[in-house]
Structure formats: C-alpha cells, structure tokens
C-alpha positions as CSV (number, residue, x, y, z in Angstrom):
1,M,53.4,150.7,115.5
2,A,52.8,150.5,118.6
3,E,54.1,153.3,121.6
4,R,57.6,152.4,122.6
5,T,59.5,153.8,125.7
6,A,63.4,153.4,126.9
7,G,65.2,154.1,129.5
8,I,69.1,154.5,129.5
9,I,71.8,154.1,132.2
10,V,75.1,155.4,132.4
11,I,77.3,153.7,134.4
12,G,81.1,155.3,136.0
13,N,82.5,156.8,138.6
14,E,84.1,158.8,135.8
15,I,81.3,160.6,135.2
16,L,80.2,161.2,138.7
17,S,83.7,162.6,139.7
18,G,83.6,164.9,136.8
19,K,87.2,163.0,134.8
20,V,84.9,162.2,131.9
21,T,81.9,164.1,130.3
22,D,79.0,162.0,129.2
23,A,78.6,161.9,125.6
24,N,76.5,158.9,125.1
25,S,73.3,159.5,127.0
26,P,72.4,162.7,124.4
27,F,73.7,161.1,121.7
28,M,71.2,157.8,122.7
29,A,68.7,160.4,123.7
30,E,68.8,161.9,120.0
31,G,68.7,158.8,118.2
32,L,65.8,157.4,120.3
33,R,63.5,160.4,118.8
34,A,64.4,160.1,115.5
35,A,63.6,156.4,115.4
36,G,60.3,157.3,117.3
37,V,60.7,156.1,120.7
38,E,59.9,157.9,123.8
39,L,62.7,158.1,126.5
40,R,61.6,158.4,129.7
41,R,64.8,158.4,131.7
42,I,68.1,158.9,132.0
43,V,70.4,157.8,135.6
44,T,74.0,157.5,136.2
45,I,75.4,155.5,139.0
46,P,78.6,154.4,140.3
47,D,80.6,151.3,139.1
48,E,78.7,149.4,142.1
49,V,77.5,145.9,141.8
50,D,74.2,146.2,143.6
51,L,73.5,149.5,142.4
52,I,73.4,148.5,139.0
53,A,71.7,145.5,139.8
54,Q,69.0,147.8,141.4
55,A,68.7,150.1,138.3
56,V,68.8,146.9,135.9
57,R,65.7,145.4,137.7
58,S,63.4,149.0,137.8
59,F,64.5,149.9,134.3
60,H,63.7,146.5,133.1
61,E,60.5,146.4,134.5
62,S,59.5,150.3,133.5
63,Y,60.5,150.2,130.1
64,D,60.0,148.8,127.0
65,L,63.5,149.7,125.8
66,V,67.0,149.7,128.3
67,F,70.5,150.5,127.2
68,T,73.2,150.4,129.4
69,S,76.6,152.4,128.8
70,G,79.8,151.5,130.2
71,G,81.4,149.0,132.2
72,V,82.1,146.4,130.2
73,G,85.7,146.3,129.6
74,P,88.9,143.9,131.2
75,T,89.6,146.0,134.4
76,H,88.6,145.7,138.1
77,D,85.9,148.5,137.9
78,D,83.7,146.9,134.8
79,V,81.3,145.8,137.0
80,T,77.9,145.9,134.7
81,M,77.9,142.4,133.5
82,E,77.8,141.4,137.0
83,G,75.2,143.9,138.0
84,I,72.7,143.1,135.0
85,A,72.9,139.6,136.2
86,G,72.1,140.6,139.8
87,G,69.6,142.7,138.7
88,L,68.0,139.6,136.3
89,D,68.6,137.3,139.2
90,R,70.5,135.6,136.6
91,K,74.1,134.2,137.0
92,V,77.5,135.5,134.9
93,V,78.9,133.0,132.6
94,V,81.5,132.5,130.0
95,D,79.7,132.7,126.4
96,P,81.5,130.4,124.0
97,A,81.4,132.2,120.6
98,L,82.9,135.1,122.5
99,E,85.5,133.1,124.3
100,A,86.2,131.9,120.6
101,G,86.3,134.8,119.0
102,I,88.7,136.2,121.5
103,R,91.2,133.4,121.3
104,R,91.1,134.3,117.4
105,H,91.8,137.5,117.6
106,I,94.5,137.9,120.5
107,K,96.4,134.3,118.6
108,G,98.9,134.4,121.8
109,E,97.9,133.9,125.3
110,V,94.7,134.8,126.9
111,N,94.7,135.7,130.3
112,A,92.2,136.4,132.7
113,A,91.4,140.5,131.9
114,H,90.7,138.7,128.2
115,L,88.2,135.9,129.2
116,K,86.4,138.7,131.2
117,M,85.2,139.9,128.1
118,A,83.5,136.6,127.1
119,E,81.4,137.0,130.4
120,V,77.7,138.2,129.8
121,P,74.5,137.7,131.9
122,E,73.1,134.0,131.5
123,G,70.6,133.8,128.5
124,A,72.2,136.6,126.6
125,V,72.2,136.8,122.8
126,L,75.3,138.1,120.5
127,I,73.9,140.5,118.0
128,H,76.4,140.7,115.0
129,D,76.2,143.8,112.8
130,E,78.4,144.8,109.9
131,G,81.0,146.7,110.4
132,V,81.0,146.5,113.7
133,G,83.8,144.1,115.0
134,F,82.9,142.8,118.6
135,P,78.9,141.5,119.1
136,T,76.2,143.9,121.3
137,I,75.2,141.8,123.6
138,Q,71.5,141.6,124.8
139,V,69.9,140.3,127.5
140,E,65.9,140.1,127.4
141,N,65.0,144.2,126.9
142,I,68.4,145.2,127.9
143,Y,71.5,146.4,125.7
144,I,74.7,146.5,126.8
145,L,76.5,148.9,125.0
146,P,80.4,150.3,126.1
147,G,81.0,153.4,127.2
148,I,83.7,154.4,124.5
149,P,81.8,157.0,122.8
150,E,83.3,156.1,119.0
151,I,82.1,152.5,120.0
152,L,79.2,153.2,121.0
153,R,77.5,154.9,118.4
154,K,78.5,152.4,115.5
155,K,76.6,150.2,118.1
156,F,73.8,151.8,118.7
157,D,73.2,152.7,115.0
158,A,73.3,149.3,114.0
159,L,70.5,148.5,116.5
160,R,68.4,151.1,115.7
161,V,66.6,149.2,113.2
162,R,65.2,146.7,115.5
163,F,63.1,149.8,117.6
164,Q,62.4,151.9,114.7
165,A,59.0,153.2,115.9
166,D,56.7,155.8,114.1
167,P,58.7,159.1,113.7
168,Y,57.8,162.0,116.0
169,H,56.5,165.3,113.1
170,L,58.4,168.3,114.6
171,K,57.7,172.0,113.9
172,I,59.5,175.2,115.3
173,I,58.8,178.9,116.1
174,Y,61.3,181.3,117.1
175,T,59.6,184.0,118.8
176,R,61.3,187.7,120.1
177,W,58.6,187.5,123.1
178,N,59.8,186.6,126.7
179,E,57.9,183.5,128.0
180,S,55.9,185.8,129.8
181,E,54.6,187.5,127.3
182,I,53.7,184.0,125.4
183,A,52.3,182.0,127.8
184,G,48.5,182.4,127.4
185,A,49.2,181.4,123.9
186,L,50.7,178.4,124.9
187,N,48.5,177.6,127.6
188,Q,45.6,178.3,125.3
189,T,47.1,175.7,122.4
190,M,47.6,172.7,125.0
191,S,44.2,173.4,126.2
192,E,42.7,172.9,122.3
193,F,45.0,170.1,121.8
194,P,46.0,168.1,125.1
195,E,47.9,165.5,123.6
196,L,50.4,167.8,121.9
197,L,54.0,167.8,122.9
198,L,54.3,171.2,123.2
199,G,58.0,172.8,124.5
200,S,59.1,176.2,125.5
201,Y,62.9,177.3,125.5
202,P,64.0,180.4,126.2
203,K,67.2,181.8,124.7
204,I,69.4,184.7,127.3
205,D,71.2,187.4,125.1
206,N,70.5,186.1,121.7
207,P,70.1,188.8,119.1
208,E,67.8,186.6,116.9
209,Y,65.0,185.3,119.2
210,R,63.6,185.5,122.9
211,V,62.1,181.7,123.1
212,K,62.3,178.8,121.0
213,L,59.2,177.0,120.6
214,T,58.7,172.8,119.7
215,V,55.3,171.6,118.5
216,E,55.4,167.6,118.2
217,S,53.5,164.7,117.4
218,K,53.1,161.3,115.9
219,D,50.2,161.9,114.2
220,E,51.6,164.9,111.3
221,A,48.1,166.3,110.8
222,Y,47.5,166.8,114.4
223,A,50.8,168.7,114.8
224,K,50.4,171.0,111.7
225,R,46.8,172.3,113.1
226,A,48.1,173.0,116.5
227,F,51.3,174.7,114.9
228,D,48.7,176.7,113.0
229,R,46.8,177.9,116.2
230,L,49.4,178.7,117.8
231,L,50.7,180.9,115.2
232,A,47.6,182.7,114.6
233,L,47.8,183.2,118.4
234,L,50.9,184.5,118.8
235,T,50.6,187.4,115.7
236,E,53.2,187.8,113.6
237,A,54.1,190.7,115.7
238,A,55.6,187.9,117.8
239,V,57.1,185.6,115.5
240,V,60.4,185.6,113.6
241,R,60.9,182.8,111.7
242,T,59.6,179.0,111.6
243,E,61.1,175.7,110.7
C-alpha cells in the first residue's frame, strides 16, 4: 500500500484555556500509528471560523487524511462546520438525511439547535457504521469528529478500516546508560540505516532503565537488521532488556 500522511486539528477554547485536557489527539495518534499512517502534525485552535478555515485549507492540501475534533454540537460556539466549509470554499447546507434522522429521533418539536446538527459543508457524505448512532461526516479527505472522547473513539475505530496501510514494525531496547554514553551507537546505526525511524527517550529516576530506544520501519527485515546492529554497538553491558 502507498504511504499515507495525516494531520489532526483539535478545535476548542476549552482545550486552550486548560479547562479540558485533550484526550482525542493522543488517541488518534496511537490509532494512526497502529494503522500504518504517518501523523505529520497536530494543531489546537480556538472556536473561530477564520482560524478553522485557515487550518483546514492548509491541512487539506498538505496531508492525505485530515481529522478534526470538536465544535460540532448545537451551541453558539460550535462553528467547525462553518470553518471547514470556508476552508474548502463551500457553503454550509442542511443535509436532508441528517435532518430526517434528527426529526425521527426527537419525536417532538424540533428547534433551531436541533437542526444545526444537520448542517454540513456542501458536498459532504455521511458514513454509517454499525454501533455508531450518529453518522460520521466526511468532506473530501477530511473526517469531522466530535470532541466528546467516548464518541470520537467509537467513530475513529469504525473508520480505521478505510485508511489502514502497511504497519510499522517496532522493536524496543531499554538501556541502563545515559544518552551521552550511547549517542555514538545511535549515530552509527543511523549512518548505516538512514531510512530507520530511531527514537531515544530518557527516563528520569527510573530504577530499571535510563533510556528507551525504539527502532521502527515498515520493512520488517530492515528493522530487524538495524535492531541487531544497534544491539551489537551497545554491547550487553548497556542493555537491560528488549521487546
């Protein structure tokens, strides 16, 4: 499968003010990695139409997949649909199928707040997945997701089959030495395996290890050769354990 890239736009004043902690972008980042998609950027912006439009325009042009989180409810500050439409030079329209579904669900008098939930960027499509009540809205390469983590997770998990790519193969080394002591081995490994994704993550005050090293590639054999070479360069004295 071809390589795919992604960007995440988190929308909400509550995130930027510290009232709410963003749980959605870490969840999607992990899910994209597991799906073999390279996440290139995450941005958090306020509930402002112009800023949403700017971010959407940039991400839409830069990445294969774009995910937005937040701002899709019935209240005054839910302006994501308007911002996405502006970023794509489209109008906001009422989707007849969404409106009909809302009217069936409400069963009583439907007000303007209810009908706002039927608004979508012009040309959007509805993705229906079993087990997810309200359909996910997609316009071009943009998936519009809610801010409520419990709902977003269900929707995102249901979508994953649509963008599954070749997986990353990961191996891990835990070392008892500091980064300054293993930097030479890391540099040598990268010199011999320039396509490798090599990560180095120090851990403070951990009794078991000081640095966690991650060796990744979509080529499983390449990852294994690089892993073996790094282990040889580190020597047994430096290594606590591997995964």
